[in-house]
C-alpha positions, -999 to +999 in steps of 0.1 A: +807-411+202+803-410+239+833-387+242+819-363+217+785-364+234+802-356+268+820-327+252+787-313+238+771-317+272+800-298+289+798-270+264+761-269+269+766-266+307+789-237+301+763-219+279+736-227+305+757-211+333+762-181+310+724-180+306+727-185+268+699-210+269+692-213+232+729-222+226+728-246+255+696-262+241+713-269+207+743-284+224+722-307+247+702-318+216+735-326+198+746-347+228+712-366+229+715-373+192+749-389+198+739-407+229+700-411+231+701-434+261+716-409+286+691-398+312+714-370+323+714-354+289+675-354+288+676-340+324+699-312+313+678-303+283+647-304+305+663-278+328+672-257+298+636-258+284+624-247+319+646-217+318+631-209+284+596-213+299+589-242+276+574-264+303+557-289+280+590-298+262+608-298+296+582-322+310+586-345+280+624-346+285+621-352+323+597-381+319+619-396+291+649-394+316+628-413+342+620-440+317+657-444+311+665-442+348+635-447+371+656-437+401+666-403+387+656-380+415+663-347+398+641-357+369+612-362+393+619-328+408+617-313+373+585-332+366+570-317+398+581-282+388+568-285+352+535-300+363+530-272+388+538-245+362+513-262+338+486-263+365+486-302+367+480-306+404+477-344+402+509-347+382+527-325+407+515-345+437+526-378+420+561-364+413+564-351+448+555-385+462+581-402+440+608-378+452+599-385+488+600-422+482+634-420+466+648-397+493+627-392+524+651-364+536+647-344+504+633-308+506+637-302+468+600-303+462+586-289+495+576-257+478+558-275+450+540-297+475+527-266+494+519-248+461+499-278+448+478-278+480+472-241+477+463-244+440+438-271+448+421-247+473+422-219+447+405-241+421+376-249+445+372-212+452+374-203+415+348-229+406+324-217+433+326-181+421+323-191+385+291-211+393+276-179+408+288-158+379+310-137+402+334-131+374+354-104+390+362-127+419+371-155+394+396-132+377+411-122+411+416-158+422+429-168+388+456-142+390+467-159+423+466-193+406+486-180+376+514-169+399+518-205+410+510-220+376+521-193+350+520-217+320+485-231+327+466-225+295+433-236+312+437-208+338+446-182+312+417-191+290+392-192+319+405-157+329+400-146+292+364-160+292+356-141+324+372-109+311+349-112+281+319-116+304+330-084+321+332-065+289+370-064+288+372-080+254+405-065+243+423-081+272+404-114+267+413-114+230+450-108+237+451-138+260+432-160+234+456-150+206+487-156+228+474-191+235+466-198+198+503-190+190+512-220+213+483-242+202+464-234+170+440-263+176+428-250+210+390-252+209+389-231+241+410-203+226+388-202+195+357-202+218+371-172+237+377-153+204+341-161+194+330-148+227+348-115+222+332-111+187+298-119+202+302-093+230+312-067+204+281-073+183+299-093+156+274-121+157+281-136+123+318-139+130+311-151+165+290-180+151+318-190+127+343-192+156+319-213+177+314-236+148+352-239+142+356-248+179+330-275+175+348-288+145+379-293+166+359-305+196+324-317+188+316-319+225+326-284+233+295-275+254+302-238+258+305-233+221+273-251+215+255-229+240+270-197+225+263-206+189+227-212+198+225-179+218+242-160+189+218-173+164+188-165+186+199-130+192+207-124+156+173-136+145+154-116+171+173-084+165+167-087+127+130-095+133+126-065+156+142-042+131+120-055+103+089-049+124+100-014+133+107-005+097+073-018+086+056+003+113+045-026+135+058-009+166+040-029+193+052-062+178+087-048+176+085-037+213+077-073+223+106-087+202+131-063+216+119-069+252+123-107+247+157-103+231+169-083+261+163-113+284+187-135+265+220-123+279+223-096+305+261-095+301+261-084+265+263-047+271+270-038+234+240-056+219+217-048+249+224-011+245+214-012+209+183-033+217+173-008+244+179+022+220+157+005+194+130-001+220+133+035+231+126+045+194+096+022+194+083+038+226+085+072+210+064+060+181+037+046+203+037+077+226+054+061+256+078+090+261+086+082+298+093+046+289+116+059+261+135+080+286+138+050+309+153+029+281+177+057+271+187+059+308+196+022+307+215+026+274+236+054+289+243+034+320+258+007+298+275+032+275+278+068+285+291+077+250+261+064+232+253+097+213+221+085+196+205+076+230+216+109+245+200+128+216+168+107+217+165+113+255+170+150+249+142+150+224+119+131+247+126+155+276+117+184+253+084+167+244+077+161+281+084+198+287+114+189+309+134+217+292+163+219+316+170+182+313+168+185+275+193+213+274+217+194+297+216+163+274+222+184+243+252+201+260+266+167+269+260+155+233+279+186+219+309+177+241+309+142+224+304+155+189+306+191+179+284+191+147+263+220+133+232+199+137+238+193+175+246+230+179+213+238+163+194+214+185+210+229+216+200+264+205+164+253+200+164+235+234+177+267+251+150+287+233+123+263+245+136+265+280+136+303+279+100+302+265+089+278+292+099+303+319+077+330+305+040+333+312+020+311+289-007+334+276-024+307+256-027+286+287-039+315+308-068+320+283-073+283+279-068+282+241-045+265+216-017+283+198-036+283+166-066+300+180-084+325+158-090+362+168-126+354+175-116+325+198-092+347+216-119+373+222-144+347+235-117+332+258-109+366+272-146+375+278-151+342+297-119+344+318-123+381+326-158+376+339-147+347+361-118+366+377-131+402+378-125+417+413-162+428+416-172+392+414-151+384+445-159+414+466-171+392+495-142+368+494-113+367+519-084+391+514-062+362+502-088+350+477-093+386+464-056+390+459-053+358+440-083+366+417-069+401+411-036+385+400-055+361+377-076+390+363-044+409+355-028+379+338-060+374+317-058+410+306-021+408+298-027+377+277-055+394+257-034+425+252-006+405+236-026+378+217-051+403+203-024+424+188-009+407+157+025+424+160+028+417+197+016+381+192+042+375+165+069+388+188+056+367+217+055+335+196+090+341+184+102+341+220+107+378+228+101+388+264+073+412+257+059+411+292+091+426+304+092+453+277+056+465+276+035+452+304+050+470+334+023+497+333-006+475+322-040+483+336-063+453+335-094+473+345-089+497+316-085+467+293-117+452+307-137+485+302-124+490+267-132+455+257-168+455+268-174+490+254-163+479+219-173+443+219-208+444+233-223+444+268-210+479+277-223+514+282-210+546+266-202+564+298-169+566+316-183+554+349-191+519+334-196+491+359-202+457+346-232+438+361-226+402+368 
C-alpha cells in the first residue's frame, strides 16, 4: 500500500510541476486514501489547493499535516500563506511564530509577517473611514487589502457593501453573487444582495433578503437595521402617494419631506420622493420650491425625464421661458416623442411672445378684457402719459412719457381692432409689420373725437 501511495505521490508531483493541478490533486488524494497518516501527502495536496486558489481546503490539509507531524515546518509556512490570503491576521501571525520557533534562521514567512503587519494597519484605516461613512476611501483601502488577502470574503463583502452605498449596485451585486457561489449560507452576501435591491427601489425584495439573512444569522445587526429602514420607507412612500392621490397635498408634502430624511444615500428612492414632492408643490402653488426639488432630482439622476419636463413646465409658469425651452430641448434629446416635440414648439412660441411688447400689460388689463374695458384703459393711460401733461418736466422725463404715450397708443390700435388683436394673440409680430409709421397723437385725437370729450375742429387740444 505504501509503495502504491508513493507512486501516486510521485505522479502527482510530476503533474504539479507540469501545472496540471487538477490531475495532481486527484493523485495526491489517491495517495492520502492509501496512506492517511502521511503528513507529506497532506502537505503536497495543500500546496496543490493553493495553486488552485482554494485556500480553505489548503489550510485544512496543512493543519492536518501539522497534527500528524507538529514539527512539519513547510506545513506551518503554508498555514501562514493561506491565513494571509484569507485575511486571518492572527492565524498568520501564529503560524509565522511557529516557523520562527522551529527554525530561527528561516526567511520562508518573512513576506507574510510584513504583509500581516500592513494588513492590520489597513484594517484600522478601513474601519476609521467606514465609521465616518467615507465609503470611497474604504473601497480604496480595501483594494489594497485585497491585494494582500485576495481570498478574504469579509473584505470582498465589505467592499460590495460600500459600493452599494455609493450607488454602484451592479458591481456590488457581482461580488455578492460570486461569494454566494462559494458559500450559499453567507448572511453577509445575502445582506449585500438585499442592499442592492433596496438601493434600486425594490423594497419588497430587499425586505425578503434581509429576512433571509436574519434566518441564517438572527444576530445580523445590519440586516435588522436595513429591514426596519426598508419597511419604514415603503410605508411612508405609499402613504405619501395615497395622500397625493386623494388631494391632501400639504399632508403628502410633510410625509415626503420626512421620508427624504431616512437615507441620504438612496439616490433612486430619494429622486422619486423629490419628484413626488415637486408635483405636490405645483399643486399648492409653490412653483419655485417645485423647481428646487426638480433640480435636486436631476442632480441625483440627470436622465430623469419626468423631472425635466416638470421643471420645464414650472419655468414656463414662472415666465422663465428661455429656461423652459432649454429643458424641453434636453428632454427631446432623451426621448424624441411627438408630445415632447409639441411641448418644445409651444415653449419656443411662449418665448417668442415674451419678447414682444405686452399690450395687455401696457394698458393694465387682462387678456379677456372686453372692448369697453380696453377703451376705458386707453383713456386712462393716454391721459396719464400725454406729452402736454408733462410740458414742464425735464427733458429726460418728457422723453420717457412720450415713449409710454406712444406704447399706449400702439396697444390700443392693436387691441381695439378685432383682426389685429387676433393676430397679436396668435403670436404674430404685428408691431414690426404695421406700427412703424404709427402716430400716437393722431390716435389720441381720433379717440377723443369719437368717444366723447373732444371738439369737432382739426386744431383740437385736450384740456387736462
